[in-house]
Structures are given as structure tokens and as C-alpha cells.
N, C-alpha and C positions, 0 to 999 in steps of 0.2 A: 372526566375526560383528561387524558394526559396532554400537556402542551406539545405542540408540534415542534419538530426540529427543522430548522431552515438549512437548506443546502447552500450555505454562504461560504465563499472562498475567504481565506484569511485576509484580514484588513491590509490594504495596500495604500500608502506605505505602512510599514510595521511600526507605527508610532501613534501618538494621541490623535493626530489629524485623521489617520486611516481608520482608527477605531470609531471616531465620531462620525465619519462618513458612512460606515457600515450601520451604525445605530440609527442615523438619520434616514438611511435608505429603507429601513424596515420598521420605522417608528409606529406604523399602523398595525403591526402584526402582534397584537397583545397576546401574551401567554406563550409565544414561541421562544425557542431556545436558540441562542447564537453561540457557536463554538469557535474558539480561536486558539491555535497551537502556539506555544512559546518555548523556545529551547532554553535549557539550563544555561545560565551565564548571561542571558539576554536581559539584564537587570532593568534597563530603562523601559523596555517594552512591557515587561511583566509588571513594573510599577504603574505604567499607564493603564494596563488592563485592570489592575486593582482599583485605581482611582475611578474608573468608569463602571465599577460595580460587578466586574467579573470575578469568579473564584475558580480554583483548581478543582476539577472533578475526575480527572483521569490522567494517567501517564503512559507514555510509550517509550520504547528503547530503540536505538539504532544498534544493530548487531553486525559485526564484521568477521571476516575470515581472511587470513593471509593465504593467497593462492600460490605463493612460492613454496609452500609446504604441500606435499602430496595429499590428496583427499580420495575417498572411496569412489569406485565406479558405480553408477546407478544400477540398481537391480529392479527390473520391472516385474510387477506381480501378474500372474495369470497370463503370461504371454503378451501383455499389453506393451505399447511403446508410445513414444511421442512423435509428433511431426510438426513442421513449421506452420505458422499461420499463413493462410492463403487468401487470394483475392475473393471478395464477396462473402467472407466469413465474419465481417464486423458485427452484424446483428446477433449471430449465434454466440460469439464470444461475449458480447455485452450482456446478453441474457444469462449466460452461464455465470459470469462474474457477479451480476446482481443477485442471482439465486444463492450463490455460494456465500456471499457476505451478508445476506438478509438477517442472519442471527448474530451478527457481530455488533458489539456495543457502539452506539452512536452512528451507525451506518445510515446514510441517506443517499439513495441512488440519484446521481445526476441524470438528466435527460439523455436519451440516446444521441441527440444532436450535439450536446455539450461533450459527452464522452468521446465522440468522433473528433471533435475539434481539439480536445486535449491530448488524444492518443494517436490520431491518424492524420495530423496536420502535415504540411510539407516539410517541417523540420524534425518530424518524429521518425525514429528508426525502429521498425518492427522485425528486423531480421533475426533477433534472438528470441522472439516469442515462440513458445512451444505449447501444443495442445495434445491432450490424450482423448481419443475418441472411442466410445463404446456403443456399438449398435446404432450408429448414426447420430449419437448425441455426444456433445462435449462433456466429458466427465471431470476433467481437471485442466488447468491452464497455468502457465507461467509467463508473465509479461515482463521481460527484462530489458533494460536499456544499457547500451554500451558505456555510458558514463552518467555521472550525476553532476549537473552543473558543468563547471570547467575542469573538474578533476578527471583527467584521462587515465589515471592509474586505477580507478575503481569502477567496477561494474555494479549496476543497481538492479535488484530484484524488486520491481515496483508492485507486482501482484503475483501472489502464489495462492491459488484457490482450488479446492476440491469440492464438488457438489456433494451434498449430504449422503446420497445413496452409495457413493464410492469412497467415503472416508474410512480411515483405519485399515487401509490396504497397502500402504506404502507408496502411494502415488506422489504425495507431496515431497517425500524424501527423495524419490527418484528424480523428480523434476528439478529439485534444488541442486542435487549433486550434478545433474546434467548441465545446469546453468553455470556451475563453476568451471566445467570443461569448456563451455562456449566462451566464457570470459577469458580463460587462458589462451584460447585459440586466436583471440584478437589482441593479446598482449597486456591484459589487465593483471595487476598485481594483487588486488584485493576485491572482495565482493561484499556487498552490504545490503541490508533491508531494514524495514521498520516493523515493529510488532507491538501490539497492545500489551501493557504489563500485566493485565488481568485476563488475557486471552483464555477462553474456556475450551479450545480445541486441542490443547497440548502443543501449540506452536513453539513456545519457548523451549520446551524440552526437546522438541525435534531439532531446532536450530543449534542448541547446545550439543546435541548428540552428533552432529556432523562437524563440530569444531568451531562454531561461531560463538562470539562473546560480545556482551553489551559494551559499547564504547561511549554512548551518550544517552541522555534522557530528554524527552520533550513532554511538557505538560499541556493538557487540554484545559483551557479556561472557558467558563460558561457564564452567560448572563441570560436570565429569563426576562423577557420584555414585559 
């Protein structure tokens, strides 16, 4: 039997004390895997993870594009188009997101309640979310945020997902290009997203194809309890 993966948020604070807290909180989960991301250049935190028995198992990139340079207009396949996220669609979006990411490395779905807390809380802005619907089902979605942290020059594509039956049709490309236009409309100068360096769905080639380039790397460190 494969060890379970725990849906554990990154240690807080990002130091030896935070790591110890996470390990202590899950001390009874023998055989489970704990993942902790660490950015390149965060030498002290990476050293602390190493001391606590973590090792690098995967990497991801942050990719960006300059929105002051013109980009393509989205082309929607088969007459499809996107629409904004609406009231009462939270469960349908969650289910589509979980299904789309089920085959991604290391994906552990948070509970619906936690997902709502993290994405639909009072300080969260869903005005840039876009959905593609086919026959009453959500086929693809893009969950963008107007900023990342305090950086008001950058729009963040938090989730770009296409459910398996509708992949390879150009929906992800169209949603991504649409997001660039939405970011421009609110005055953002750059757009960015994160991607697994070993993604098997062709995501990196897609992002490079619309003009995005890797600007930083983050490593996933793992410890098996």
C-alpha cells in the first residue's frame, strides 16, 4: 500500500519552529507524506527542512508575461465561450477543479469547506473567474486573482483547469489569453502563474506558446513519517 499524502499547508512560520509544529501535529500518521514548498534562494528555510529529514522530490516554476506587449486574442473552439462565475456555483466549480487535477502529481484535494474558506472568503475577489460550460457541465475553468500578495502590478492565474473529456481542444489557451485581457482591463502590467516542472498535460509548452517565461523556481520537499 502506498503511503498517504497529507493535505498539510506549508509550515508557518517558514522556519525550524514551523516545521517542528507540523511534524508534531501529524506525529501519529505513520507512513504519510508531508510536502513543504521552498523557493530558490530561501536558504535558511531549505536548510531547516533538510535538517528535519525532508528531501527535494519535485520542482515548479513561476512563469510570467509582460502585458504591456500585445498578446493574441482568444479563439474559442466549437463555438464555445466563457462566462463569469456566478452565485451558487461554488460546489460545481470545486468538483470540476478536483476532477481536473486528480491526475496531477501530488494533488490532494482539500475539503469543500476548506476550499470555500480559502477561495470564497470575505477578502477574496472572484470577479476574474471564468467558466466554460458544455451541456450543463463545467468543462474548463480559470480562477484568476487581481493581484498576488501586495503586488498590484501583477495578475495571478491561480487555477487553470480543463476536465479530461475536453482537453486538447484549445480551451486552456483561450482561457489564459482571455485572462491577460482581463488583467489589462484593471491596469495590471504583468500576469503570472505556477506550473509543475514535470507537468504531463503539455502546460509548459502552452504557456511558452503564448509568450510566458519562467522567472523563478520552487522545490517541493518531502518527508515520509
